[in-house]
C-alpha positions as CSV (number, residue, x, y, z in Angstrom):
1,M,19.8,35.1,-26.9
2,M,17.5,34.5,-23.2
3,E,16.7,37.1,-21.5
4,S,17.4,37.8,-17.7
5,G,13.7,37.3,-16.9
6,E,13.4,34.0,-18.8
7,A,16.9,32.5,-16.8
8,A,15.3,33.8,-13.5
9,E,12.1,31.7,-14.1
10,M,14.1,28.6,-15.6
11,S,16.2,28.5,-12.6
12,N,13.0,29.1,-9.8
13,P,10.2,26.8,-11.6
14,E,7.0,26.8,-9.8
15,E,6.1,23.7,-8.6
16,S,3.7,22.7,-10.8
17,E,6.0,23.0,-13.6
18,L,8.1,20.0,-11.9
19,I,5.1,17.4,-10.7
20,Y,2.7,16.3,-13.3
21,D,0.1,15.0,-11.4
22,W,-1.9,11.6,-12.8
23,N,-4.1,12.5,-10.2
24,G,-6.1,14.6,-11.9
25,P,-9.0,17.6,-10.2
26,A,-10.2,16.8,-6.5
27,Q,-13.5,16.3,-8.0
28,I,-15.7,18.4,-5.1
29,D,-16.8,21.8,-5.2
30,L,-15.7,23.1,-1.8
31,Q,-18.2,26.0,-2.4
32,E,-20.7,23.8,-2.0
33,R,-19.6,21.2,0.9
34,R,-16.9,21.1,3.2
35,I,-16.0,17.3,4.0
36,E,-15.9,16.8,7.8
37,L,-13.9,14.3,9.8
38,D,-15.8,12.2,12.7
39,D,-12.8,10.3,15.0
40,E,-14.2,7.3,16.5
41,T,-10.6,6.2,18.2
42,L,-12.8,6.5,21.3
43,R,-15.1,4.3,20.6
44,D,-14.3,1.8,17.7
45,G,-11.0,2.5,18.2
46,L,-11.0,0.4,21.5
47,Q,-12.9,-2.2,20.3
48,S,-10.0,-3.9,18.9
49,P,-9.1,-6.8,21.1
50,S,-5.4,-5.7,21.2
51,V,-5.7,-2.4,22.6
52,Q,-5.6,-1.0,26.3
53,T,-8.0,1.3,27.3
54,P,-6.8,4.8,28.1
55,S,-7.6,6.2,31.2
56,I,-9.9,9.3,31.3
57,E,-7.3,11.7,31.5
58,R,-5.8,10.3,28.5
59,K,-9.0,10.1,26.5
60,L,-9.3,14.0,27.6
61,E,-5.6,14.4,25.9
62,I,-7.1,13.0,23.2
63,V,-10.1,14.9,22.6
64,H,-8.1,18.3,23.2
65,M,-5.6,17.3,20.3
66,M,-8.9,16.2,18.1
67,H,-9.9,20.1,18.3
68,D,-6.2,21.0,17.5
69,L,-6.2,19.5,14.5
70,G,-9.7,20.7,13.6
71,I,-11.3,17.6,13.9
72,D,-14.8,17.8,13.5
73,G,-16.8,15.4,15.3
74,A,-15.9,12.6,17.7
75,D,-17.4,9.3,18.8
76,I,-16.9,9.1,22.3
77,G,-18.7,5.6,23.7
78,L,-21.2,3.5,23.8
79,P,-22.9,4.4,27.3
80,A,-25.1,1.5,27.4
81,A,-22.4,-0.9,27.6
82,G,-21.9,-0.3,31.8
83,K,-21.1,2.7,33.6
84,H,-17.6,3.1,33.7
85,V,-18.3,4.1,29.5
86,F,-21.0,5.9,31.1
87,D,-18.8,8.0,33.2
88,D,-16.3,8.8,30.7
89,V,-18.4,9.7,28.3
90,L,-20.0,12.3,31.1
91,R,-16.3,13.5,31.9
92,I,-15.8,13.5,28.0
93,A,-18.5,15.6,27.1
94,K,-18.2,18.3,30.1
95,E,-14.7,18.7,28.7
96,I,-16.3,19.7,25.4
97,V,-18.0,22.4,27.3
98,D,-16.2,23.9,29.9
99,H,-13.0,24.2,27.1
100,K,-15.6,25.5,24.6
101,L,-13.9,22.5,22.3
102,C,-15.0,22.5,18.3
103,V,-15.6,19.0,18.7
104,A,-19.2,17.6,18.5
105,P,-19.9,14.6,20.5
106,N,-21.7,11.6,19.5
107,A,-21.9,8.5,21.5
108,A,-23.0,4.9,19.7
109,A,-26.0,3.0,20.5
110,R,-27.9,0.1,19.2
111,T,-31.3,1.2,17.3
112,V,-33.2,0.9,20.8
113,V,-34.5,3.2,23.0
114,S,-33.0,1.6,26.1
115,D,-29.9,2.0,24.7
116,I,-30.7,5.8,23.5
117,E,-32.2,6.3,27.2
118,P,-28.5,6.5,28.5
119,I,-27.5,9.2,26.0
120,V,-30.5,11.7,26.5
121,E,-29.5,11.9,30.3
122,L,-25.7,12.3,29.4
123,S,-27.0,15.7,27.3
124,Q,-29.0,17.0,30.1
125,R,-26.1,16.4,32.9
126,S,-23.4,17.7,30.2
127,G,-25.2,20.5,28.9
128,I,-24.9,19.5,25.4
129,A,-26.5,17.9,22.7
130,I,-24.8,14.4,22.1
131,E,-25.5,13.2,18.2
132,V,-27.1,9.5,18.6
133,A,-25.1,7.2,16.2
134,A,-28.2,4.3,15.9
135,F,-27.0,1.2,14.2
136,I,-28.6,-1.7,12.9
137,G,-27.8,-4.6,10.8
138,S,-28.8,-4.7,7.2
139,S,-27.0,-6.9,4.6
140,P,-28.9,-10.6,3.9
141,I,-26.3,-12.6,5.6
142,R,-26.7,-10.6,8.6
143,Q,-30.6,-10.8,8.7
144,F,-30.3,-14.8,8.2
145,A,-28.0,-15.2,10.8
146,E,-30.2,-13.2,13.3
147,E,-33.2,-14.2,12.1
148,W,-34.1,-10.7,11.6
149,E,-37.3,-9.9,8.9
150,V,-37.0,-6.4,7.5
151,D,-40.1,-5.4,8.6
152,R,-39.1,-5.5,12.1
153,L,-35.9,-3.1,11.3
154,V,-38.0,-0.7,10.3
155,R,-40.2,-0.7,13.2
156,L,-37.3,-0.5,15.5
157,T,-36.0,2.4,13.3
158,E,-39.1,4.3,13.6
159,E,-39.2,3.7,17.0
160,A,-35.5,5.0,18.0
161,V,-34.8,7.7,15.6
162,S,-38.2,8.8,17.0
163,F,-37.6,8.7,20.5
164,C,-34.6,10.9,19.8
165,T,-35.8,13.6,17.9
166,R,-39.0,13.6,20.6
167,N,-35.8,14.4,23.2
168,N,-34.3,16.9,20.6
169,L,-31.3,14.7,20.2
170,P,-29.6,14.8,16.9
171,V,-29.4,11.6,15.5
172,M,-27.3,9.6,12.7
173,Y,-28.8,6.7,11.2
174,V,-26.5,4.2,10.7
175,T,-26.8,1.0,8.8
176,E,-24.3,-1.8,9.2
177,D,-22.8,-3.7,6.7
178,T,-24.2,-1.1,3.7
179,T,-21.9,-2.5,1.7
180,R,-22.9,-5.6,1.3
181,A,-27.3,-4.6,1.9
182,K,-30.3,-5.2,-0.8
183,P,-31.0,-1.9,-2.5
184,E,-34.6,-2.4,-1.4
185,D,-33.8,-2.8,1.9
186,L,-31.7,0.1,2.6
187,R,-34.2,2.4,0.6
188,R,-37.0,1.3,2.7
189,L,-34.8,1.3,6.1
190,Y,-32.9,5.3,5.2
191,T,-36.5,6.4,4.4
192,A,-37.9,4.9,7.7
193,A,-35.0,7.1,9.5
194,V,-35.4,10.0,7.5
195,E,-39.2,10.0,7.6
196,A,-38.8,9.7,11.8
197,G,-36.5,12.4,12.1
198,A,-32.9,11.3,11.5
199,K,-30.7,14.2,9.5
200,R,-27.9,12.6,9.1
201,V,-27.2,9.0,7.9
202,C,-24.5,6.9,7.9
203,V,-23.1,4.0,5.0
204,A,-20.9,1.5,6.8
205,D,-18.4,-0.8,5.3
206,T,-18.3,-3.0,8.1
207,V,-16.5,-5.6,7.6
208,G,-14.1,-3.8,4.3
209,H,-15.8,-5.2,1.6
210,A,-16.1,-2.5,-0.8
211,T,-13.4,-1.3,-3.1
212,P,-13.5,2.3,-4.1
213,R,-16.1,1.7,-6.9
214,G,-18.4,-0.1,-4.8
215,A,-17.8,2.9,-2.0
216,K,-18.8,5.5,-4.9
217,E,-21.9,3.4,-5.7
218,C,-23.3,2.5,-2.7
219,V,-23.0,6.4,-1.4
220,R,-24.7,7.7,-4.8
221,F,-27.5,5.2,-4.0
222,I,-27.9,6.3,-0.6
223,R,-27.5,9.8,-1.7
224,A,-30.6,9.5,-3.7
225,V,-32.1,8.0,-1.7
226,V,-32.3,10.4,1.1
227,D,-32.5,13.4,-1.5
228,A,-35.7,12.0,-2.5
229,T,-37.3,12.6,0.6
230,G,-36.9,16.4,-0.2
231,E,-35.2,17.2,3.2
232,K,-31.7,18.0,3.4
233,I,-29.7,15.1,4.9
234,K,-26.2,14.7,5.7
235,V,-24.6,11.2,4.6
236,D,-21.5,10.0,6.3
237,W,-19.0,7.0,5.4
238,H,-17.9,4.5,7.9
239,G,-15.1,2.4,6.5
240,H,-12.5,-0.9,7.9
241,R,-9.6,-1.8,6.3
242,D,-9.9,-5.6,6.2
243,R,-8.5,-5.5,2.1
244,G,-6.7,-2.1,2.8
245,L,-8.3,-0.3,0.6
246,S,-10.2,2.0,3.4
247,V,-8.3,5.4,2.9
248,A,-8.6,4.7,-1.1
249,N,-12.9,3.9,-0.4
250,A,-13.2,7.2,2.2
251,L,-11.7,9.5,-0.8
252,A,-14.1,7.8,-3.2
253,A,-17.1,8.2,-1.0
254,A,-16.5,11.7,-0.2
255,T,-16.5,12.7,-4.4
256,A,-19.3,10.5,-4.6
257,G,-21.3,12.7,-2.3
258,A,-20.5,12.3,1.4
259,D,-20.5,15.0,3.9
260,R,-18.0,13.4,6.4
261,L,-16.0,10.6,6.9
262,H,-15.0,8.4,9.9
263,G,-11.5,6.9,11.1
264,T,-10.0,6.3,14.0
265,C,-5.5,7.5,14.7
266,L,-3.2,5.0,13.6
267,G,-6.3,2.8,11.7
268,V,-6.8,1.0,15.4
269,G,-9.8,-1.0,15.9
270,E,-12.4,-4.2,15.6
271,R,-10.3,-6.9,13.7
272,V,-7.5,-5.2,11.1
273,G,-9.0,-1.8,12.1
274,N,-10.7,1.2,10.6
275,T,-10.0,4.2,8.1
276,P,-6.5,5.8,9.7
277,I,-7.9,9.4,10.2
278,D,-4.9,10.6,10.6
279,L,-4.1,9.7,6.6
280,L,-7.7,11.0,5.9
281,L,-6.0,14.3,7.0
282,V,-2.8,13.9,5.1
283,N,-4.5,13.2,1.5
284,M,-7.6,15.6,2.3
285,A,-5.1,18.1,2.2
286,L,-2.9,17.0,-0.2
287,L,-6.2,16.9,-2.4
288,G,-7.3,20.5,-1.7
289,W,-10.2,19.7,0.2
290,S,-8.4,20.8,3.7
291,E,-6.6,23.4,4.9
292,R,-6.3,22.5,8.6
293,D,-2.9,22.6,10.5
294,L,-1.1,19.1,10.9
295,T,1.9,20.1,12.7
296,R,0.3,18.3,15.3
297,L,-0.5,14.9,14.2
298,Q,2.4,13.2,14.5
299,S,2.1,13.6,18.6
300,Y,-1.6,13.1,18.1
301,C,-0.7,9.0,17.2
302,E,2.8,9.3,19.1
303,V,-0.2,9.8,22.5
304,V,-2.5,7.3,21.2
305,H,0.1,5.0,20.3
306,E,1.8,5.1,23.7
307,C,-2.2,5.0,25.7
308,T,-3.6,1.8,24.1
309,G,-1.0,0.3,22.9
310,V,-1.8,-0.3,19.2
311,P,1.4,-0.8,17.4
312,F,3.0,2.7,15.5
313,P,5.7,1.0,13.0
314,D,8.7,3.3,11.8
315,N,7.6,2.7,8.4
316,Y,4.3,3.8,9.1
317,P,3.0,6.5,6.2
318,V,3.5,10.3,7.0
319,V,3.8,10.9,10.7
320,G,6.7,7.4,11.4
321,R,10.2,7.3,12.4
322,D,11.1,6.6,8.6
323,A,8.8,8.5,6.6
324,F,11.3,11.7,5.9
325,R,14.5,9.6,6.9
326,T,16.7,8.1,3.9
327,A,20.1,6.5,4.1
328,T,20.2,5.6,0.2
329,G,23.1,7.5,-1.5
330,V,21.3,8.5,-4.9
331,H,18.5,9.9,-2.5
332,A,20.4,11.5,-0.5
333,A,22.1,13.0,-3.2
334,A,18.8,14.8,-5.0
335,I,17.6,15.8,-1.8
336,I,21.4,18.2,-1.5
337,K,21.2,18.9,-4.5
338,A,17.9,20.6,-4.1
339,R,18.5,22.2,-0.9
340,K,21.6,23.9,-2.8
341,K,19.0,25.3,-5.0
342,G,17.9,27.4,-1.9
343,Q,13.9,26.4,-2.4
344,A,12.7,24.6,0.5
345,W,9.5,23.1,-1.3
346,L,12.6,21.4,-4.1
347,A,14.4,19.8,-1.4
348,D,10.7,19.0,0.6
349,R,9.5,17.4,-3.0
350,V,11.8,15.9,-4.9
351,Y,12.1,12.2,-3.0
352,S,8.9,12.5,-1.4
353,S,4.7,12.8,-2.5
354,V,3.9,14.4,0.9
355,P,6.2,17.5,2.1
356,A,7.5,17.0,5.5
357,S,7.3,20.5,6.3
358,L,3.0,19.8,6.1
359,V,3.2,17.6,9.2
360,G,5.9,19.7,11.0
361,S,8.8,17.7,10.1
362,R,11.7,17.8,7.2
363,Q,13.9,15.3,5.1
364,L,16.6,13.7,7.2
365,I,19.4,12.1,5.8
366,E,21.2,9.3,7.5
367,V,24.3,7.2,7.1
368,G,24.1,3.5,6.3
369,P,25.5,0.5,4.3
370,M,23.6,2.0,1.5
371,S,24.9,5.5,1.5
372,G,26.9,7.7,-0.5
373,L,30.0,10.4,0.0
374,S,26.9,12.8,0.0
375,N,25.5,11.2,2.6
376,V,28.6,11.9,5.2
377,V,29.5,15.4,4.1
378,H,25.7,16.7,4.5
379,W,25.4,14.8,7.9
380,L,28.4,16.8,9.0
381,E,27.8,19.8,7.9
382,E,24.2,19.8,9.2
383,R,25.8,19.3,12.7
384,G,28.3,21.8,12.2
385,F,31.4,19.5,11.7
386,E,33.9,20.2,9.2
387,P,33.9,17.5,6.7
388,R,37.7,17.0,6.2
389,E,38.4,14.3,3.6
390,E,39.9,11.9,6.6
391,V,36.7,12.1,8.7
392,V,34.7,11.5,6.0
393,Q,36.9,8.8,4.3
394,A,36.6,7.0,7.8
395,I,32.8,7.3,8.3
396,F,32.2,6.1,4.7
397,K,33.7,3.1,5.7
398,R,32.4,2.4,8.6
399,A,29.2,2.6,7.4
400,K,30.0,0.2,4.6
401,E,30.4,-2.4,6.7
402,A,27.7,-1.8,9.2
403,T,24.3,-3.7,8.6
404,E,22.4,-0.6,9.6
405,V,22.0,3.1,10.0
406,L,24.9,4.6,11.8
407,D,23.2,6.0,15.1
408,E,24.5,9.7,15.8
409,A,26.9,8.3,19.0
410,E,28.8,6.2,17.0
411,I,29.4,8.8,14.1
412,E,30.4,11.5,16.5
413,A,32.6,8.9,18.2
414,I,34.9,8.7,14.6
415,V,34.9,12.3,14.9
416,R,36.2,12.9,18.1
417,E,38.6,9.9,17.6
418,H,40.2,12.0,14.4
419,D,40.2,15.2,16.5
420,S,42.4,13.8,18.9
421,R,44.9,12.5,16.2
422,L,45.3,16.0,14.8
423,V,45.3,17.3,18.4
424,G,48.7,14.6,19.7
C-alpha cells in the first residue's frame, strides 16, 4: 500500500524528474570564471546595410537597457569613422560615467595609431578608460587580397598595442577572420600583441565560417598561445551567423575557454548579422551560466527593432510575438491540464523548452482553425466569461471556418451576440 508521503511526492514531482536532459552538464566551472558578454549593437550592428542609425537619444536608451540586463561591456562605435561617430561615442561614454552604468565601454579601431588617437582623446574627455578593440586581418585570403606580409602585420600590432599601453588604455587585440587563419600566423600575431601589453584578445569568426567544432579548436589553440606567454589574458569570441551556427559556436567557444562572448540585439549586423546576444542571454541562463534578470529582454529587442528597423518576426525565438502562443488543440490541452495541477512551472515547461517566466512572459492559448474545444473554454474562463455550451460551440464553429487565429474583438463579439439573445 502506498504511503501518503509517497503519493504526495508522485503528485508533485520535481522538474528534474519530468525532463530528461540529453544536453548533459554545462561543462564550465563557474567558480573559476564568469562568462561575460559584450554588446556590439551600436557598432558592428549598425554596419548592416539595411538598418537605420538610431538617434543619440535612442542609443543612450539602449545602453541603459544593456545595464538593466547585466550586459558587461559594449562596443560604442568606431570614432575614426568621422565626427558624428566621435561625438556619439563621447556622449555615450559620459552617460555611462554620469549614471554609473555597469557597462564597460570599448571602441573599435584599425590596428594603426591614427585610429586609436581619437579613443585616447575620448577617454580623457569622458573620464573613463575606453577599451581599444584593435582589429587586423589575419587569414591568408585576406593577406593575398590586400597584399600584406605577416611581418608587416606583426609590426603594426606592436606599434598599435604599445601606443595604447603608453596611454594607459586597455586593449583588446582582434584578429579578423581568425577561423580561417594559419596557426603559425596567429601564434606570431597574438604573441606580439600580448608582449606589447594586450590583456585581452579576441577570436573573430568574421564571415561565419566556423562550426561548433571549429570554434572550440580555434579558441583552444589561442588560449594555449596566450597562456604560453605567462601573462593573465582574457579571450573573447566574436561570431557571425552566415551559416546559421552563431549561437552554437559562441556556446562552444565558452566551453573551450572563451571568457567573453560578443553579440548584437536581434543578431543585427553586416550581411546576415552577428550572434544574437538576446539568445545568448537566454541560453546562458538555461545552462546555469548566468543569473541575469531577463524580464526586460523583450523590451530591449523591441526598442532596437523600432529605432533601427531591423526585422523582428513573430516567430523569433523567446521574445517574438508567437514564442509562447499556441492555438493548436493538443498543445493547448496539455498546458491547460498542467495549469490545473496547480504548478506554474509545469504549465511553463510542458510544451516549451524555454520557460516564459524567464523573460517575464506567460503561455498564451489562442483560438483558431487548429484549436479544440478546450482552447475556447480556457479563453473564455481566462477573461471572466462563463463558458456556456452554446457560446463555446459558436466560437468553435467560427474558428474552424477561419484561416487564422481569431482576434479578441471577434470572439468578444460572439459572446455579446449570445448575451443579447438571452436578454431578448
